[in-house]
C-alpha positions as CSV (number, residue, x, y, z in Angstrom):
1,M,-111.8,-40.8,35.7
2,K,-111.8,-44.5,37.4
3,A,-109.0,-46.9,36.4
4,K,-108.5,-50.7,37.0
5,L,-105.4,-52.1,38.1
6,T,-103.9,-55.3,37.9
7,F,-100.5,-56.3,39.5
8,L,-98.6,-58.3,37.1
9,G,-95.8,-58.7,39.7
10,T,-95.6,-58.1,43.3
11,G,-91.9,-59.1,44.5
12,T,-88.8,-57.3,45.5
13,S,-85.7,-57.4,42.9
14,Q,-85.0,-61.1,43.5
15,G,-88.7,-61.9,43.2
16,V,-90.2,-64.8,45.3
17,P,-89.0,-67.7,45.8
18,I,-85.6,-66.5,46.0
19,I,-83.1,-68.9,43.9
20,G,-81.8,-71.5,46.4
21,C,-83.6,-70.3,49.4
22,D,-85.4,-72.5,51.7
23,C,-87.2,-70.6,53.8
24,E,-90.8,-70.9,55.0
25,V,-91.8,-68.2,52.9
26,C,-90.0,-69.6,49.7
27,R,-91.2,-73.2,50.3
28,S,-94.9,-71.9,50.6
29,T,-97.2,-73.9,48.3
30,D,-99.6,-70.5,48.3
31,P,-99.7,-69.2,45.0
32,R,-100.2,-65.6,46.5
33,D,-96.7,-66.0,48.1
34,K,-95.1,-66.6,44.5
35,H,-94.2,-63.3,43.3
36,L,-92.7,-62.0,39.8
37,R,-90.5,-58.7,39.8
38,S,-93.0,-55.4,40.7
39,S,-95.2,-54.4,37.6
40,A,-98.6,-53.4,37.2
41,L,-100.9,-53.4,33.9
42,V,-103.3,-50.4,34.0
43,E,-106.9,-49.8,31.9
44,Y,-107.4,-46.2,32.0
45,G,-109.1,-43.8,29.7
46,G,-109.4,-46.4,26.8
47,L,-105.6,-47.1,26.8
48,T,-103.7,-49.7,28.3
49,I,-100.4,-48.7,30.3
50,V,-97.9,-51.1,31.8
51,V,-95.9,-49.6,35.0
52,D,-92.5,-50.9,35.1
53,A,-91.1,-53.7,32.4
54,G,-88.4,-56.1,34.8
55,P,-86.9,-59.1,33.8
56,D,-90.4,-61.1,34.0
57,F,-91.8,-59.0,31.5
58,R,-92.2,-61.4,28.9
59,Y,-93.9,-64.1,31.1
60,Q,-96.2,-61.4,32.8
61,M,-97.6,-60.5,29.3
62,L,-98.2,-64.0,28.4
63,R,-99.5,-64.9,31.5
64,Q,-102.3,-62.3,31.5
65,N,-102.8,-62.5,27.7
66,V,-101.8,-59.0,27.2
67,R,-102.1,-58.4,23.1
68,H,-102.4,-54.5,23.3
69,L,-100.1,-51.8,24.6
70,D,-100.3,-48.2,24.6
71,A,-97.3,-47.7,26.7
72,I,-94.9,-48.3,29.5
73,L,-94.4,-45.8,32.3
74,L,-91.2,-46.1,34.1
75,T,-91.0,-45.6,37.8
76,H,-87.0,-45.6,38.1
77,N,-83.8,-47.0,36.1
78,H,-83.2,-50.0,38.1
79,K,-83.1,-53.3,36.6
80,D,-85.8,-55.2,38.3
81,H,-88.0,-52.3,36.9
82,T,-86.5,-52.3,33.1
83,G,-84.6,-55.2,32.5
84,G,-87.5,-56.3,30.1
85,L,-88.3,-53.7,28.0
86,D,-86.0,-55.6,25.1
87,D,-89.3,-57.7,24.8
88,V,-91.6,-55.0,23.3
89,R,-90.3,-56.5,20.2
90,A,-93.4,-58.8,20.3
91,F,-95.6,-55.9,20.3
92,N,-93.8,-53.9,17.7
93,L,-94.5,-56.8,15.6
94,L,-97.9,-57.9,16.7
95,E,-99.5,-54.0,16.3
96,R,-97.0,-52.4,14.1
97,H,-96.2,-49.2,15.9
98,P,-93.9,-48.1,18.3
99,V,-94.1,-48.6,22.1
100,N,-94.5,-45.2,23.9
101,I,-92.2,-45.0,26.9
102,Y,-92.7,-42.6,29.6
103,C,-90.0,-41.6,32.2
104,Q,-87.6,-39.2,33.6
105,E,-84.8,-37.8,31.7
106,Y,-82.0,-39.3,34.1
107,V,-83.9,-42.8,33.3
108,M,-83.6,-42.3,29.4
109,E,-79.9,-41.8,29.4
110,A,-79.6,-45.0,31.6
111,L,-81.5,-46.7,28.9
112,K,-79.1,-45.4,26.1
113,R,-76.4,-47.0,28.0
114,E,-78.3,-50.3,28.5
115,Y,-79.7,-50.5,25.4
116,P,-77.5,-48.6,22.8
117,Y,-78.7,-50.5,20.1
118,V,-82.3,-49.3,20.2
119,F,-80.8,-45.6,20.0
120,E,-78.4,-45.9,17.2
121,Q,-79.1,-44.3,14.1
122,T,-78.8,-47.3,11.6
123,K,-80.2,-50.2,13.9
124,Y,-79.4,-53.9,14.1
125,P,-82.7,-55.9,12.4
126,G,-85.1,-56.8,14.7
127,A,-83.8,-54.2,17.5
128,P,-87.0,-52.8,19.8
129,E,-88.7,-49.5,18.5
130,W,-89.4,-47.1,21.3
131,H,-90.8,-43.7,21.1
132,M,-89.5,-41.9,24.0
133,H,-91.4,-39.2,26.4
134,V,-89.6,-37.4,29.1
135,V,-91.7,-36.6,32.1
136,D,-91.6,-33.6,34.6
137,P,-91.9,-35.0,37.8
138,T,-93.9,-31.4,38.8
139,K,-96.6,-31.6,36.1
140,P,-99.4,-34.0,34.8
141,F,-98.8,-35.6,31.5
142,L,-101.0,-37.2,28.7
143,V,-100.4,-40.5,27.7
144,H,-101.5,-40.9,24.3
145,S,-102.7,-44.3,22.5
146,N,-100.3,-45.8,19.9
147,A,-102.9,-46.0,17.1
148,N,-101.5,-42.5,15.7
149,E,-98.0,-43.7,15.9
150,E,-95.8,-44.0,12.5
151,V,-96.6,-47.6,11.3
152,I,-93.5,-49.8,11.2
153,V,-93.8,-53.0,9.1
154,W,-91.2,-55.9,9.5
155,E,-89.3,-56.7,6.0
156,K,-87.2,-59.9,6.1
157,G,-83.4,-59.1,5.5
158,F,-83.9,-55.3,6.3
159,G,-85.7,-54.8,9.7
160,F,-88.7,-52.5,10.2
161,R,-89.9,-49.8,7.4
162,H,-91.3,-47.0,8.8
163,Y,-94.4,-45.2,7.1
164,A,-96.7,-42.2,8.2
165,P,-99.6,-42.8,10.5
166,V,-102.6,-43.9,8.7
167,S,-105.1,-43.0,12.1
168,D,-105.1,-39.9,13.6
169,A,-107.7,-41.3,16.5
170,D,-105.8,-40.9,19.5
171,S,-107.2,-41.8,23.0
172,V,-105.5,-39.6,25.6
173,A,-105.7,-40.0,29.5
174,E,-103.9,-37.5,32.0
175,V,-101.8,-39.4,34.8
176,V,-100.1,-37.1,37.5
177,P,-96.5,-38.1,38.8
178,I,-95.5,-38.6,42.5
179,Q,-92.0,-37.5,43.2
180,G,-90.6,-40.2,45.6
181,W,-87.0,-40.7,46.7
182,H,-85.4,-44.3,46.9
183,L,-83.5,-43.0,50.0
184,S,-84.8,-40.9,52.5
185,T,-81.7,-38.2,51.7
186,R,-83.3,-37.3,48.7
187,E,-81.2,-39.6,46.2
188,L,-82.5,-41.4,43.2
189,S,-86.0,-40.1,42.1
190,V,-88.7,-42.8,41.4
191,L,-92.0,-41.7,40.2
192,G,-95.2,-43.0,41.6
193,Y,-98.3,-42.4,39.1
194,R,-101.8,-41.7,39.7
195,F,-104.5,-43.0,37.3
196,G,-107.5,-41.2,38.3
197,N,-109.0,-43.0,41.6
198,I,-105.8,-45.2,41.8
199,A,-102.3,-44.2,42.7
200,Y,-99.2,-47.0,42.1
201,M,-96.2,-46.4,44.2
202,T,-93.2,-48.4,44.9
203,D,-89.6,-48.3,45.4
204,I,-90.1,-45.1,47.4
205,K,-88.6,-44.3,50.8
206,H,-89.4,-40.9,51.1
207,I,-91.8,-38.6,49.9
208,D,-91.7,-34.8,50.1
209,E,-94.5,-33.1,51.8
210,S,-95.8,-31.2,49.1
211,E,-96.5,-34.4,47.1
212,F,-99.5,-35.8,49.3
213,E,-101.5,-32.8,47.8
214,K,-101.6,-35.0,44.2
215,L,-103.1,-38.1,46.7
216,K,-105.9,-36.2,47.9
217,G,-109.3,-38.3,47.3
218,V,-107.4,-41.5,45.8
219,E,-109.6,-44.6,46.5
220,Y,-106.8,-47.0,46.0
221,V,-103.1,-46.3,46.7
222,T,-100.0,-49.0,47.0
223,L,-96.5,-48.6,48.2
224,G,-93.3,-51.0,48.5
225,C,-92.4,-52.5,51.3
226,V,-89.4,-55.6,51.7
227,K,-89.0,-56.0,55.7
228,I,-90.8,-55.1,58.9
229,T,-87.9,-53.1,60.2
230,E,-85.9,-50.7,59.1
231,H,-84.6,-50.7,55.4
232,R,-82.3,-48.0,53.8
233,S,-84.3,-47.5,50.8
234,H,-87.5,-48.9,51.2
235,P,-90.2,-47.9,54.0
236,S,-90.3,-50.1,57.1
237,L,-94.0,-51.9,58.0
238,Q,-95.0,-49.1,60.2
239,Q,-93.8,-46.5,57.7
240,C,-95.9,-47.6,55.1
241,L,-99.0,-48.1,57.4
242,D,-98.2,-44.2,58.7
243,F,-98.2,-43.4,54.8
244,F,-101.6,-45.2,54.1
245,E,-103.2,-43.5,57.2
246,R,-102.2,-40.2,55.7
247,V,-103.7,-40.6,52.4
248,G,-106.8,-42.1,53.6
249,A,-107.4,-44.0,50.6
250,K,-110.3,-46.5,51.1
251,E,-108.1,-49.6,50.4
252,S,-104.3,-49.9,50.6
253,Y,-101.8,-52.4,49.3
254,I,-98.5,-53.2,49.8
255,T,-96.4,-54.3,47.0
256,H,-92.5,-55.2,46.4
257,V,-92.7,-57.9,49.2
258,S,-89.6,-60.0,50.0
259,H,-89.4,-63.5,51.7
260,Q,-88.6,-61.3,54.8
261,L,-92.1,-60.8,55.3
262,P,-94.6,-63.2,56.5
263,R,-96.4,-65.8,54.0
264,Y,-99.8,-64.3,53.0
265,E,-102.2,-65.5,55.3
266,E,-100.3,-64.6,58.3
267,F,-99.4,-61.2,57.2
268,C,-102.8,-60.5,56.5
269,K,-103.5,-61.4,60.2
270,M,-101.0,-58.5,60.9
271,L,-102.6,-55.5,58.9
272,P,-105.4,-53.2,59.4
273,E,-108.8,-54.1,57.6
274,H,-108.1,-51.6,54.7
275,V,-104.7,-52.8,54.0
276,H,-103.4,-55.7,52.1
277,P,-100.6,-57.7,51.0
278,A,-100.5,-57.3,47.0
279,Y,-100.3,-60.7,45.3
280,D,-99.5,-61.3,41.4
281,G,-102.9,-61.3,39.2
282,L,-104.8,-59.3,41.9
283,V,-107.4,-56.9,40.2
284,I,-108.3,-53.5,42.4
285,G,-110.5,-50.5,40.8
């Protein structure tokens, strides 16, 4: 099954430009050097899916004119990937359904600490409505349409009232999780996701040998890189290139970029023909 992926954001945790920075990259007027925090919009199997909802989530949805959302898949618990989840309230009101959120167990526990008001028995009126799904990194899982989720209707002075679903129509797509690690010591689990012919991965320093089997046959693959040289929790540029060579995709894209990498035009000249710096708004697939 084919997928289409739009890069909503392609920047590191601080984005580019960084507040107060006067470096050449941060001063660039090329729009391809402006990077919101990393996130992707995936259209796959009749579903609209977002991978990660960082602090720029609201603006990314407005900029891309996203008016329908079936699910959000989280890679890990860091704030630049989860800091915008409160803003799913707009989709609750717009579509009158909870938003499906898929993540690992430890990520859900982190969300309970960061957003306790979402999980309370009696919610504050207007709190986001999420339907949580725990992902097992060792198994493919099904992402469901929000069409058959319970109906939620806003009532002034009360909040959301919940009603039984009015439709049993359900588009479903299988997603394959790719188990990665933010550190080479196999600390902090980070999930990449394969959507048919596209594999989206970021913030992964190390991947176990067994996971490469899940990447066989992908046409497009992404990986994060914040600097050319060695980094404690992200691959160096050479490690990225070695990974892309191993996967053997038709086209490969570097995301989660920082101002420590060259400007877009210069960066392109440094890379093999089939490897590209990703930029906000780029569409692949």
